[in-house]
GUFILO-951514 format. One line per field, with one value per residue: residue in one letter; residue number from 1; z, x, y of N, C-alpha, C in turn. Coordinates in Angstrom, 2 decimals, padded with zeros to 5 digits, always signed. Each point is the difference from the previous one (the first is absolute). Layout:
residuo A|...
num NUM|...
npz Z|...
npx X|...
npy Y|...
capz Z|...
capx X|...
capy Y|...
cpz Z|...
cpx X|...
cpy Y|...
//
This chain:
residuo M|E|T|E|R|L|I|L|R|P|L|A|G|S|D|F|E|D|Y|A|A|M|L|T|D|P|V|V|A|E|G|L|V|E|S|A|G|T|T|P|S|D|A|W|R|S|L|A|T|F|I|G|H|R|E|I|R|G|Y|S|H|W|A|L|V|E|K|S|T|G|S|F|V|G|R|A|G|P|W|Q|P|H|G|F|P|G|L|G|V|G|W|C|L|A|R|P|H|W|G|K|G|Y|A|T|E|A|A|A|A|A|L|A|Y|C|F|A|E|L|G|A|E|E|V|V|S|L|I|L|P|G|N|T|R|S|I|A|V|A|E|R|I|G|H|R|H|L|R|D|V|D|Y|R|G|K|L|V|H|L|Y|G|S|S|R|S|P|V
num 1|2|3|4|5|6|7|8|9|10|11|12|13|14|15|16|17|18|19|20|21|22|23|24|25|26|27|28|29|30|31|32|33|34|35|36|37|38|39|40|41|42|43|44|45|46|47|48|49|50|51|52|53|54|55|56|57|58|59|60|61|62|63|64|65|66|67|68|69|70|71|72|73|74|75|76|77|78|79|80|81|82|83|84|85|86|87|88|89|90|91|92|93|94|95|96|97|98|99|100|101|102|103|104|105|106|107|108|109|110|111|112|113|114|115|116|117|118|119|120|121|122|123|124|125|126|127|128|129|130|131|132|133|134|135|136|137|138|139|140|141|142|143|144|145|146|147|148|149|150|151|152|153|154|155|156|157|158|159|160|161|162|163|164|165|166
npz -016.21|+000.96|-000.02|+000.87|-000.40|+000.27|-001.19|+000.63|-001.15|-000.50|+000.18|-001.13|-001.04|+000.01|+001.19|-000.96|-000.86|+000.76|+000.09|-001.29|-000.22|+000.88|-000.46|-001.15|+000.87|-000.16|+000.23|-000.75|-000.99|+000.38|+000.15|-001.06|+000.96|-000.75|-000.05|-001.30|-000.09|-000.92|-000.72|-001.17|-000.40|+000.89|-000.42|-001.21|+000.37|+000.54|-001.03|-000.79|+000.83|+000.06|-001.31|-000.17|+000.88|-000.64|-001.08|+000.58|+000.59|-001.06|+000.23|-000.12|-000.32|+000.31|-001.14|+000.25|-000.02|-000.31|+000.94|+000.43|-000.41|+000.65|+000.61|-000.61|+001.26|-000.07|+000.93|+000.58|+001.07|+000.21|+000.64|-000.53|-000.73|-000.71|+001.24|-000.14|+000.95|-000.76|+000.36|-001.13|+000.27|-001.20|-000.43|-001.14|+000.08|-001.11|-000.27|-001.12|+000.57|+000.19|+001.28|-000.59|+000.67|-001.28|+000.27|+000.93|-000.83|-000.99|+000.72|+000.52|-001.20|-000.43|+001.03|-000.13|-001.31|+000.37|+000.91|-000.71|-001.14|+000.40|+001.04|-000.38|+000.69|-000.99|-000.25|-000.93|+000.10|-001.11|+000.67|-001.02|+000.69|+000.58|-000.20|+000.37|-001.28|-000.34|+000.72|-000.46|-001.21|+000.17|+000.52|-001.06|-000.56|+000.97|-001.05|+000.59|+000.18|-000.64|-001.14|-000.16|-001.28|-000.37|-001.08|-000.54|+001.08|+000.38|+000.81|+000.49|+000.20|+001.04|-000.56|+001.01|-000.16|+001.18|-000.20|+000.01|+001.33|-000.17
npx +008.87|-000.85|-000.92|-000.88|+000.35|+001.28|+000.53|+001.06|+000.37|+001.13|+000.43|-000.58|+000.75|-000.73|+000.46|+000.87|-000.91|-000.35|+001.26|+000.20|-001.14|+000.47|+001.26|-000.66|-000.76|-000.14|-001.21|+000.23|+000.58|-000.89|-000.44|+000.79|+000.66|-000.08|-001.05|+000.23|-001.33|-000.73|+001.07|-000.47|+000.92|-000.55|-001.23|+000.53|+000.65|-001.13|-000.70|+000.91|-000.12|-001.30|+000.00|+000.79|-000.76|-000.96|+000.63|+000.14|-001.17|-000.71|-000.43|-001.27|-000.52|-001.20|-000.43|-000.99|-000.58|-001.10|-000.21|-000.95|+000.91|+001.14|-000.59|+000.89|+000.36|+001.23|+000.83|+000.67|+000.73|+000.95|+000.87|+001.20|-000.34|+001.08|+000.44|-000.79|-000.76|+000.10|-000.34|-000.58|-001.23|-000.47|-000.80|-000.64|-001.19|-000.52|-000.29|-000.39|+001.16|+000.04|+000.11|+000.66|+001.00|+000.22|+000.24|-000.96|-000.80|+000.45|-000.13|-001.12|-000.32|+000.35|-000.65|-001.01|+000.12|+000.12|-000.92|-000.89|+000.05|+000.04|-000.63|-000.80|+000.70|+000.19|-001.17|+000.42|-000.67|+000.29|-000.53|-000.47|+000.41|-001.14|+000.71|-001.16|-000.21|+001.24|-000.13|-001.24|+000.49|+001.00|-000.88|-000.76|+001.21|-000.18|+000.24|+001.02|-000.35|+001.19|+000.06|+000.41|+000.22|+001.22|-000.77|+001.17|+000.28|-000.75|-000.70|+000.16|-001.20|+000.67|-000.76|-000.27|+000.39|+000.01|+000.86|-001.11|+000.20|+000.75
npy -018.12|-000.33|+000.91|+000.42|+001.24|-000.20|+000.09|-000.43|+000.55|-000.51|+001.22|+000.36|-000.08|-001.10|+000.40|+000.33|-000.37|-001.02|-000.38|+000.29|-000.59|-000.89|-000.07|+000.06|-000.64|+001.33|-000.43|-001.05|+000.66|+000.86|-001.22|-000.08|-000.60|-001.12|+000.82|-000.26|+000.04|+000.55|-000.22|-000.47|+000.88|+000.85|-000.35|+000.10|+001.11|+000.39|-000.45|+000.54|+001.03|-000.18|-000.21|+001.04|+000.61|-000.64|+000.44|+001.20|+000.23|-000.43|+001.24|+000.34|+001.15|-000.43|-000.50|+000.85|-001.18|+000.62|-000.91|+000.79|+000.91|-000.32|+001.03|+000.77|-000.17|-000.45|+000.51|-001.00|+000.17|-000.92|+000.81|+000.03|+001.08|+000.24|+000.15|-001.05|+000.55|-001.07|-001.24|+000.32|+000.40|-000.07|+000.97|-000.26|+000.61|-000.53|+001.24|-000.66|-000.43|+001.30|-000.12|-000.98|+000.58|+000.17|+001.28|-000.01|-000.61|+000.76|+001.12|-000.53|-000.41|+001.21|+000.55|-000.87|+000.27|+001.28|-000.25|-000.67|+000.67|+001.26|-000.48|+000.96|+000.83|+000.88|+000.51|+000.84|+001.12|+000.61|+001.03|+000.63|+001.07|-000.16|-001.10|+000.48|-000.26|+000.31|+001.09|+000.06|-000.25|+000.84|+000.78|-000.25|+000.08|+000.92|+000.76|+000.57|+001.28|-000.15|+000.72|+001.23|-000.24|+000.36|-000.13|+000.02|+000.76|-001.03|+000.80|-001.25|-000.57|-000.49|-000.92|-000.82|-001.28|-000.58|-000.99|-000.68|+000.09|-001.07
capz +001.30|-000.07|+001.19|-000.18|-001.22|-000.93|-000.42|+000.11|-000.89|-000.40|-001.04|-001.29|-001.08|-000.52|+000.88|-000.23|-000.32|+001.24|+000.93|-000.42|+000.28|+001.42|+000.44|-000.63|+000.69|+000.91|+001.40|+000.46|+000.03|+001.06|+001.27|-000.02|+000.43|-001.05|-001.26|-000.74|-001.12|-000.33|-001.42|-000.28|+000.08|+001.45|+000.42|-000.56|+000.86|+001.30|-000.16|-000.17|+001.28|+000.83|-000.59|+000.29|+001.45|+000.19|-000.50|+000.90|+001.38|+000.10|+000.35|-000.40|-000.09|-000.91|-000.64|+000.72|-000.99|+000.61|-000.37|-000.58|-001.33|-000.72|-000.24|+000.70|+001.07|+000.44|+000.41|+001.42|+000.38|+000.66|-000.75|+000.68|-000.95|+000.60|+000.75|+000.70|+001.40|+000.53|-000.85|+000.01|-000.80|-000.59|-000.74|-000.89|-000.71|-000.95|+000.73|+000.02|+000.98|+001.34|+000.89|+000.00|+000.95|-000.69|+000.46|+001.28|-000.25|-000.62|+000.91|+001.07|-000.60|-000.19|+001.34|+000.42|-000.84|+000.46|+001.25|-000.15|-001.10|-000.07|+001.33|+000.50|+001.41|-000.05|-001.34|+000.04|-001.17|-000.09|-000.44|-000.07|+000.90|-000.67|-000.71|+001.07|-000.44|+000.23|+001.48|+000.52|-000.38|+000.86|+001.36|-000.02|-000.05|+001.24|+000.06|+000.83|-000.38|+000.78|-000.03|-001.33|-000.56|-001.32|-000.99|-001.36|+000.01|+000.44|+001.35|-000.05|+001.21|+000.01|+000.76|+000.05|+000.85|+000.36|+000.07|+001.28|+000.70|-000.15
capx -000.60|-001.37|-000.72|-001.42|-000.58|+001.04|+001.12|+001.22|+000.94|+001.07|-000.23|+000.56|-000.12|-001.37|-000.82|+000.34|-001.13|-000.73|+000.92|+000.13|-001.26|-000.02|+000.98|-000.18|-001.10|+000.69|-000.47|+000.78|+001.42|+000.31|+000.12|+001.12|+001.33|+000.97|-000.44|+001.00|-000.65|-001.30|-000.13|+000.18|+001.44|+000.31|-000.59|+000.86|+001.20|-000.43|-000.24|+001.32|+000.67|-000.54|+000.40|+001.46|+000.14|-000.22|+001.18|+001.13|-000.26|-000.73|-001.38|-000.40|-001.43|-000.72|-001.20|-001.20|-001.03|-001.26|-000.39|-001.34|-000.09|+001.27|+000.45|+001.19|-000.42|+001.13|+001.20|+000.32|+000.95|+001.25|+000.75|+001.15|+000.99|+001.16|-000.28|-001.26|+000.36|-000.34|-000.90|-001.28|-001.14|-000.68|-001.23|-000.49|-001.12|-000.70|-001.06|-001.30|+000.00|+000.14|-001.16|-000.51|+000.80|+001.05|+001.33|+000.23|+000.11|+001.28|+001.09|+000.09|+000.68|+001.41|+000.62|+000.17|+001.03|+001.29|+000.34|+000.06|+000.86|+001.26|+000.63|+000.17|-000.28|-000.79|-000.41|-000.41|-000.64|+000.16|-001.26|+000.04|-000.96|-001.23|-000.59|-000.80|-000.45|+001.11|+000.19|-001.04|+000.41|+001.13|-000.51|-000.82|+000.85|+000.76|+001.09|-000.10|+000.93|+001.22|+000.66|+000.06|+001.34|+000.25|+000.25|+000.21|-000.37|-001.37|-000.31|-001.04|-000.26|+000.49|-000.87|+000.60|-000.45|+001.03|-000.43|-000.63|+000.75|-000.60
capy +000.11|+000.45|+000.40|-000.33|+000.55|+000.42|-000.81|+000.80|-000.66|+000.92|+001.03|-000.41|+000.99|-000.02|+000.85|+001.41|+000.92|+000.23|+000.64|+001.38|+000.69|+000.26|+001.00|+001.29|+000.67|+000.89|-000.19|-001.16|+000.36|+000.98|-000.70|-000.92|+000.44|-000.27|+000.55|+000.74|+000.62|-000.57|-000.32|-001.42|-000.34|-000.14|-001.29|-001.06|-000.09|-000.51|-001.41|-000.64|+000.00|-001.08|-001.27|-000.10|-000.25|-001.42|-000.72|+000.26|-000.41|-001.27|+000.32|+001.33|+000.17|-000.88|+000.49|-000.42|-000.30|-000.33|-001.36|-000.08|+000.58|-000.07|+001.38|+000.54|+000.90|+000.83|-000.75|+000.03|-001.07|+000.36|+000.97|+000.57|+000.54|+000.62|+001.23|-000.08|-000.17|-001.34|-000.75|+000.68|-000.39|+001.16|-000.31|+001.02|-000.56|+000.83|+000.69|-000.68|-001.07|+000.55|-000.13|-001.39|-000.79|-000.76|+000.41|-000.65|-001.47|-000.27|+000.42|-001.01|-001.18|+000.34|+000.04|-001.39|-000.56|+000.51|-000.68|-001.46|-000.47|+000.75|-000.04|+001.38|+000.32|+001.24|+000.38|+001.43|+000.63|+001.46|+000.60|+001.48|+000.67|+000.35|-001.14|-000.62|-001.33|-000.91|-000.09|-000.90|-001.36|-000.37|-000.27|-001.22|-001.21|-000.05|+000.96|+001.19|+001.08|-000.11|+001.31|+000.61|-000.11|+000.60|-001.05|+000.62|+001.40|+000.21|-000.42|-001.00|-000.76|-001.39|-000.89|-001.30|-001.09|-000.98|-001.39|-000.36|-001.04|-001.32
cpz -000.22|+001.37|-000.27|-001.37|-001.09|-000.34|+000.05|-000.83|-000.40|-001.04|-001.28|-001.02|-000.54|+000.89|-000.35|-000.20|+001.26|+001.04|-000.32|+000.24|+001.46|+000.36|-000.69|+000.53|+001.04|+001.47|+000.62|+000.23|+001.17|+001.36|+000.11|+000.43|-001.15|-001.36|-000.64|-001.18|-000.35|-001.48|-000.22|+000.08|+001.46|+000.50|-000.50|+000.91|+001.35|-000.08|-000.16|+001.33|+000.89|-000.55|+000.27|+001.47|+000.28|-000.45|+000.96|+001.39|+000.13|+000.41|-000.45|+000.11|-001.01|-000.73|+000.81|-001.06|+000.75|-000.47|-000.77|-001.44|-000.84|-000.26|+000.81|+001.00|+000.40|+000.26|+001.51|+000.25|+000.73|-000.91|+000.85|-000.99|+000.75|+000.70|+000.77|+001.48|+000.63|-001.02|+000.10|-000.71|-000.51|-000.81|-000.84|-000.79|-001.00|+000.68|-000.07|+001.06|+001.42|+000.77|+000.06|+001.01|-000.63|+000.48|+001.32|-000.17|-000.57|+000.92|+001.13|-000.50|-000.19|+001.34|+000.50|-000.77|+000.51|+001.27|-000.25|-001.03|-000.06|+001.37|+000.63|+001.50|+000.08|-001.46|+000.04|-001.28|+000.10|-000.57|+000.06|+001.05|-000.78|-000.79|+001.00|-000.36|+000.26|+001.50|+000.58|-000.35|+000.92|+001.41|+000.03|-000.07|+001.23|+000.07|+000.95|-000.50|+000.93|+000.11|-001.42|-000.45|-001.31|-000.93|-001.37|-000.05|+000.40|+001.47|-000.07|+001.37|-000.21|+000.94|+000.04|+000.98|+000.29|+000.06|+001.37|+000.66|-000.12|+001.35
cpx -001.45|-000.48|-001.45|-000.52|+001.02|+000.98|+001.22|+001.04|+001.09|-000.49|+000.71|-000.18|-001.40|-000.96|+000.10|-001.20|-000.81|+000.84|+000.15|-001.28|-000.12|+000.95|-000.12|-001.23|+000.65|-000.41|+000.74|+001.45|+000.31|+000.17|+001.23|+001.32|+000.98|-000.38|+001.08|-000.60|-001.29|-000.20|+000.15|+001.46|+000.42|-000.55|+000.84|+001.22|-000.40|-000.23|+001.30|+000.75|-000.52|+000.37|+001.48|+000.27|-000.18|+001.22|+001.17|-000.22|-000.68|-001.43|-000.28|-001.51|-000.62|-001.07|-001.18|-001.11|-001.26|-000.46|-001.31|-000.08|+001.27|+000.61|+001.26|-000.49|+001.12|+001.20|+000.17|+001.04|+001.22|+000.91|+001.17|+001.05|+001.17|-000.40|-001.31|+000.32|-000.42|-000.86|-001.37|-001.09|-000.66|-001.19|-000.35|-001.13|-000.55|-001.24|-001.37|-000.12|+000.18|-001.30|-000.58|+000.74|+001.13|+001.40|+000.34|+000.22|+001.36|+001.18|+000.15|+000.70|+001.47|+000.76|+000.23|+001.11|+001.39|+000.45|+000.24|+001.05|+001.35|+000.68|+000.21|-000.31|-000.86|-000.31|-000.57|-000.74|+000.24|-001.26|+000.11|-000.94|-001.22|-000.63|-000.76|-000.48|+001.11|+000.31|-001.01|+000.34|+001.13|-000.49|-000.83|+000.85|+000.91|+001.21|-000.32|+001.00|+001.23|+000.74|-000.14|+001.45|+000.07|+000.31|+000.05|-000.51|-001.43|-000.13|-001.21|-000.17|+000.55|-000.92|+000.67|-000.66|+001.21|-000.63|-000.60|+000.82|-000.74|-000.18
cpy +000.49|+000.49|-000.34|+000.46|+000.33|-001.12|+000.96|-000.75|+000.99|+001.04|-000.46|+001.14|+000.09|+000.85|+001.48|+000.92|+000.32|+000.75|+001.50|+000.79|+000.36|+001.12|+001.34|+000.74|+000.93|-000.12|-001.20|+000.44|+000.93|-000.69|-000.87|+000.61|-000.10|+000.63|+000.84|+000.71|-000.71|-000.27|-001.53|-000.44|-000.16|-001.33|-001.16|-000.21|-000.59|-001.52|-000.75|-000.05|-001.13|-001.36|-000.22|-000.29|-001.48|-000.81|+000.18|-000.58|-001.35|+000.19|+001.40|+000.13|-000.97|+000.82|-000.56|-000.15|-000.44|-001.40|-000.05|+000.50|-000.19|+001.38|+000.30|+001.02|+000.97|-000.86|+000.14|-001.07|+000.51|+000.78|+000.47|+000.48|+000.61|+001.31|-000.02|-000.35|-001.36|-000.74|+000.63|-000.75|+001.27|-000.50|+001.21|-000.60|+001.00|+000.58|-000.70|-001.10|+000.51|-000.28|-001.40|-000.87|-000.79|+000.39|-000.66|-001.50|-000.34|+000.37|-000.97|-001.26|+000.26|+000.02|-001.42|-000.68|+000.43|-000.71|-001.49|-000.44|+000.70|+000.09|+001.37|+000.07|+001.26|+000.30|+001.41|+000.40|+001.50|+000.59|+001.52|+000.56|+000.41|-001.11|-000.84|-001.41|-001.01|-000.14|-000.97|-001.46|-000.46|-000.37|-001.28|-001.26|-000.11|+000.90|+001.13|+001.02|-000.09|+001.33|+000.56|-000.05|+000.78|-001.13|+000.67|+001.41|+000.29|-000.42|-000.91|-000.65|-001.41|-000.76|-001.36|-000.96|-000.87|-001.38|-000.27|-001.07|-001.35|-000.63
//
């Protein structure tokens, strides 16, 4: 899949070095609901989880690659691991790519994919309180704060969008 400035392709083992650099950045990791640590081994497990999710569900986060440079930007896409409160979209970008609008661009593509390709009626995103950058992305793609929920022992904001009536 492609957006105006990004290539969205399946995550792969060959993304590990860039992926690990992103997730071992403590500033990036502190904003993640699913964060389980900030070591390269933690990043390896995270990457394997997203690749495995694609095998189990048939969809998952994509690697985001900047068209103009071929650089790994981050990950984004549909997501519904066991225990997640619905079909979700999420995003995580390497810090050098923050502030360029890539998260919104990728999240909007993921949301459209969920409605058009996966037939979703509602799509949600979990965001940690205080993560104002992700809240802004959620609002830019049309999500609204629905409620706060406990997810794996953390109180998080549940944002979401419903399919537009045809």
